[in-house]
N, C-alpha and C positions, 0 to 999 in steps of 0.2 A: 618426435622420438625423445627419451626422458634422460635427464641430466647422467641418472648410474648407468643406462645401457651404453649412453655414449662412452663416458668414460670407462668401462668394460673392454668397447670394442675398441677406442681409442691406446689402452694399457694402464691409463694412468689413476688416479682415486677419485673419486667425485669429489671430493674436496677441492683438490688441486684444479681440475675441470674447472668448477664452480668460481675457485679464485681467478684464473685466467682470463673469465667472462668478466666479474667485476670487475677488474684493472684494465679492461674494454669494455666497458657497458657502454659507450655511445657505438658501438659496434654491432649492436643487439637492439634494436628498437623494440616495438611491441610486437610487432609482426612475425620478427622473426625468434621470439620466444617470451613465456608468457611463466609466470609461477601458480603452479597448482594451487587452488586454495585450499583449506583444512578439511570441506565437504570431499574435495576430489580424492585427495590425499586419504582418507576415509576411507575411500570407495579403492580405491586402488588394494590397501595394504588388506583389504575384507577379501579383494577376491586371488592375492596372493597367499591370504591365509595363513600369513605368520608375523612375529611378533618379535623375531631376532634382530640386532642391532648391525646386522649388515643389509644391505639392498634399500627394499622400501619401508620396511617391517617400523623400525626404529628410528627412521631417521628423526631428529631433531627439527627441522626446515623443512619448509616443503620442497618436492623438487621442481626442477626447471622442464617444460617441455620445449623442444626444440624445433619449429618448422624444417621445413627442405632449405630454406635461404640462409635460417641460423645454422643448420648443420654446415653448412658453405660456408660460413665464417669463420666455424669453429678452429677452419685450416689455416685462418689468419694467424692465430690465436697458438694452436698448438701445431709447435715445427714442428715436432719430432718425426724423424722416417715413415713409425706406423702412423704415425697423426695422418701423416698424409695420402701415404694408403689406404687406408682404413676411408679414410674422406672421399677416394677416388670411386670406391669399392658402395659406399654409402650413394653417392651420385647416380651413379651409373644403377642402383637400384630403382631411386629414384623414377628415372628415366624408364628402366622397362616397368613400373605399376604405371605410370602415367599411359603407356602403351596398350598393359592389359587393359586399363581401364579405357580407353579410348575405342579397342575392339570390343568390350563389353556392350559399352551405348552405340557400336555399328551394328552388331548382333540385335541388340535390342531393337532395333529400329526396324532390321531385318522382318524380323519376327512380327512387329507391328504392321508390319508391308502385308507379309503372309496371309497374316489372320484377316485383315482388311479384305483382301484379295480373294479369301477360301469364302467371308462373310457374305460379300456379291456372289460366288458363286453358287454360295447355300440358300440363297434369295431365286436364282432363275431356276437351281433343281429341285425347289421349293412346286413353285407353279407350273412346272413343267407336269412334278407328280398329281399336284390339284387335276390339273386338264387330262391327265390320263383317269385318273379316279371319276370322273364326271364322266369319261365317255364310258368305262364300266359299270354307272348305275344307269336305270332303265329308265327312261324319261318318261315323261306321257303317254297317253296313248293319244295320239293326234286324228293317226291315220284311222281309215275306212276301213272294215273287214270286207276283204275278195272274196268272191265266191256267189254262187246260187243261192238266191234265199225264198223260200216258199213263203207264198201270202195265207195268212190263215184267219 
């Protein structure tokens, strides 16, 4: 999540959120928080299609992006009641997202299994249809004619 989004959720200015993070930098290793590159910030700016001074459009600095662990660590830095309540909601959302992802993966495996089974059945059905078609086609004449023949 981006710093401006988190600041809005926590009800603090982005500047104050980043200030609190800078004062507690040891709590935010690189796997908890990263600063977006200039190219990433430009892509973000073009997606939002704004150049205003608010939000991502006109910031002087590249925004920070926080991982789930970084968001959790923010609760130890921002100690207001709103920050704590917001952090609890965010953590619950992450849990729901992980659950939804695991369900998606589980369903994907089930679909693959069903496709594999149907594929096997298709092969069996194809063999049966081939055998039926072979029975419908006239075979080579191997039997002699039955009946009386006059000698000529």
